[in-house]
N, C-alpha and C positions, 0 to 999 in steps of 0.2 A: 689819327692818321686820315689821310685823302684817300680819296676811294681809289685812283690808282694806285697807291701801295697795299691797301687793303687787297685787291682785285689781284696783284702780283703775290700775296704772302697765301691766298686762298685759290689759284689757279684759275680763276673766274674772266671771260671777255666781259670787257666794260662796251656800254650801251649809255651816249650822255658825256656829259660833263666829268672827268677823273680827277679835276683839282678839288674840287668837294670837301671840307675838314667833315670829318665823322669821328664824335666824340663819344658814341654810346649805343648801344645795341634798344630796339623797343619791342614790343607786340604792333601789329601793323592797324590797328584801330583808334591806339595811342602815340603812334610814333610822332615825334616831331623833328623839327628843321635839327641837321647834325647829328641825326641819329640812321640807322640801318635797319630794315625788317626784313621779311620773307614771306611768302606764299608757295604755297605746296597743298593746300584742300581749297577744292571750290567752294566750298560755302563763305569764305573769306574774300572771294573776288569781288565782291561788291565793294568792300572795306580799302582793296588795292587802289580805288580808282576816285575816293576822298583822301587816302592817306595823307599824311604832311612828311613823312619821311624823306629824306637826302639821296637815299640809297636801298633799294631793293634786289634781292635774292631771288631770282626765275630759275628755271628748269630751263636748259638751251632749247627745247621745244614747246616750251609753253605760248601761249599764241598771244599774251599781251604784250604790246609795244608802246614807247613811246609817243609813238606819231598816232597813235588809233583809239588808244585804250586806258593810258596811265596817263596820271600830272607830270608835267616836264621834270622826271627825277631821274636820278642816273639807276642804270639797270645793271646787276651782274649776272650774267649768265651762268649759271652754277649745276655741277651733273649731279649734285644731293642738297639743295637749298637750306633743308632742317638741320644736315648736321654740319655745312659750312658757317649756318646764323650761329650753333654753339660754339666753332673757332673761333669766330669774330668775337663773340664777347669775352672767349678766352684772352684774346688778345688787349682788348677793350677797358675790361674788368681784369688785370692781372689778379691775382690771389696775394694774401699781404705777405711779407716776407717775416719771419720771427727770428731776431736776434739769439744765436746761440746762449745757452748759461741757462744756471738755476738760480733761481727769485729767495730770495732771502727767506722769505714766508713759507717754502717748501720743505719738506720734513723728508728725509732721502736715507736710506738703510745705509749703513758702511757698507754692507755685504753684497746690495745690488750695485748692477753693474748700466754706469749710463754710456752708451757711444760716443762716437765723436760727431761735433756740432748737434747736438742735442738739447732743444728748449724747454727748460721746464718751469711753469707759470705759478703764479702767487696759490700758495695753499695746497698745494700737492701733496701727494704722500706715496710714496715709492717704498712698499714691505722688503723685511728681507729676502734676498735671493731674486728678486724682482728682475728682469735684464730688459734695456730699450735700445733697440737699434739705433744706428747715424741716421742722424738729420730729421728724429721723429721730434713730434711739437706734442706738449702736453698743454693746454691751452691753462686752464686753472680749475685748481677743486677736484683735479683729477687722480682717483685712486686705485692705485695698483696693489692687488695684494701678493703677498708670500709667492714668491715662484712665479707669476704671471711673469711673460714672456712676449713682448714687442717688436715686430720686427721695425726694419729702415724706413725711412719717408714717408711714416704713418701720420696721421693729426687725430689726435682726439680730444673733442672740444670740453668747454668747459660740463662738469658734474657727469662724466664716464666713470664708469667704475670696471675694473677686469680682477676677477676674483683669483682665488689663489690655484696656482698651476696652469689657468689659462695659458691659449697660443693664439699669438695674432700674427699673421703673413707680414710681407713688405705692402706698402703703401696702400694701406689699412686706412678707412675713412669712417671714425666715428660721432657721429652729432652730439650734441649736448641730450644728456640725460638716459644714454645708451648703458644698459648692464650687460655686462658679458660675464656669462657661468654660474648665474646667482641660481640657488637649488630649486632642481626639478620638484613641480609636484607629484610629490610620494609618500604618500599614506597607507596603513592598514589597518582595518581594524580590531580593535584588543575583543575579548571574549565579552567584557561588558559594553561592548559598543562606543567605546571611544574610541578616537584615531589615534593612532601610532604615528612618527614620524620614521621613515627610510631614508636614513643616512645616503646623501649625495655623493659618493665619492667618485664620481667621474670629473671629465673634464670636458671643456668646450675648446673647439679650434676654426678660427677663420682663418679661411686661406688668404693668398695674396689680391689684391685689387677689389675687394670687399667695400662694399657702402651703406653703412646702417644709418637711417634716418633717425631724430629724434625721440626718445622715450619708448627703443625698441626693446625686448628681453631675449637672449638667446640662451636659455639655461644649461646646465651642465645636465650630465648623464649621470643617472643612478651609479650604474656601470658603465664603462668604457668610455665613450666620448659622444659628445654632438658636433656637429663640422657641417660648416655652410663653405661650398665649394670656391673656388675661385673664379672675380669678376662678376659675383652676383650683387645684385643692389635691392635694398630690403628697405621698405618707406616705414613711416612713423607708426608708432603703436601696434607693432608688429609683434606676435609671440610666437616664437621657434622653443617646442619645448623639447624636456629629454630626451635625449638618446635620437633625436633627428637629425635626417643628413638632407640639406640642402644642395644638386644637383651642380656643375658650372654655368655660369653666365644664365642664371635665372632670375626673375625677378618677381617680388613677395610685395604687392600695393598694399595700400594703407588699411589696418585693423586686419589682416589676416592671422588667422591663428590656427597654428601645426598642435595638436596632441603630440603626447609622447611616440618616439618608436612611428612616427612619418618618414616618410622617405618619396623625396622629390628630383624628379627628374633633371636632368640636363637640359637648359635652352626652355626655362619653363615660364610662364606668366598667368598668374594667380593675381585675380584682378580683388579691387577692395572687398573686404569683409568676406571671403572666402575662409570656410572652418573645413578642417579635415579632422578626421573620427579616430586617428591612429592608429598605429599597426596595420597602415598600408600601403603604396608605391602609387605614384602618379607617374606614369609614363613619361621619358623624353620627349623634348617638344613640345607639351602639351599645353593649352589656352583653356582655364578655367575662368568662366565670366563673376562679374561681380554677384554676391551673397550666395554663392554655389554653395549647397552643403554637399563632401564628400563623405562618404560611409564604407566604400570600399577600393579596391585597385583599379585604376585608369588606365588602360593601355596607352603605349608609344602615339605620339602625333594625334591624341583627339582634344577635340573642342565639344568641352561640356559647360552645361549651364545647369542652372534650377536645382534643389532637393526635392528629393536625393539626387544628386547630378545624373545626366542622361545626357547622350547626344543632342549637341545644342539645334540643330534642325528637326527632333525630335520634340524638345521641350518645347521651339517656337509653336508646331502643331496643338499642343499641349494645352498651352497660353491661349491660342486663337479658339479652341473648342471650348476653354472656360469662362471666357466671355459670354460662349451659347447659352450657358448651363440654365440660368433663368428663363430664358424663352423655352428651353428645353424641356423645364420643369412644369410651367405652365402647359403643354403641349402633352405630356403626360398624367397631368391632372384631368385635362378633357379627358384624354384616352380612356380613363380610368372612370371616372365617371359615364361614359358613353356605353363601357363592357358594363359597368351596372345597369344600367338602365336594362340594357341588353340582357343581361340577364334574367333580370327583375320580371320583363315582356315575356322569357320565355317559361319561366317558371309558372307565372297566371294561365300560360295556357295547356 
């Protein structure tokens, strides 16, 4: 579409040629002619001076202009460049449309309920009593165990598994390899020291507008339920253990691991490789930085780092002190040697 049309749909103001054709979006450093990009962070400012993009999204109050700082490209003045770039990508790269119907290689139980305009792809398996809501897409090799229920307008990519009696809300997106409702890690020791499996009798509930990225697992509860709240986003290779509860609009980044019965509040961010010890609560609105370990409860609105996780400012001081430990150790050795020398002199007198 032309820059003019893109600006109209994004409610942006154009500076420069509004008739340039835009075919796709790209990052600022690698954008080419015919592409739109954006700038919202200072460390990309240098790249904005050499970008080959045809259009760039900038904040209304951004100091860069076509006349003084940027190449002769069109500027779209935006209230939120990153958000508008996402919206532009949605326009320029529309999602694939799947034709409703059931592929002849799919196996669908006679007792399953398939809603209107559902797409069931090759080699899917839908077991007894499963329910698939209207306009939902099951890509290929998707398996729904007995009694699983999927809400409308959802998208399950290849190799997704939803175990028995688990519930998915509407507009849920599961990327390839996701397993919903696999057995929780529950074992007890016999008198002879061997491990006995505890039956995992609960379910997993995924609420509306949740997206879970590839190869992540949300285990079923031993009893009761595991629940992921509305609007939450879960990255690749994340484990949500049995009977966990994750609040609304929370983000779990790659390789996060939640041990059983962990409660994560609303609007939280757990960065990559954060681990939670289980039977604890992370308060609403908290941010936990990468590779932190959580051994106990964390208050609402916290910003924690490290292991054991502590207030970020305290952790930064600890890390600064840690760098000084070798020099401090040398100083202590010198002082100890001096004390030993002085003690020896005193005893000699």
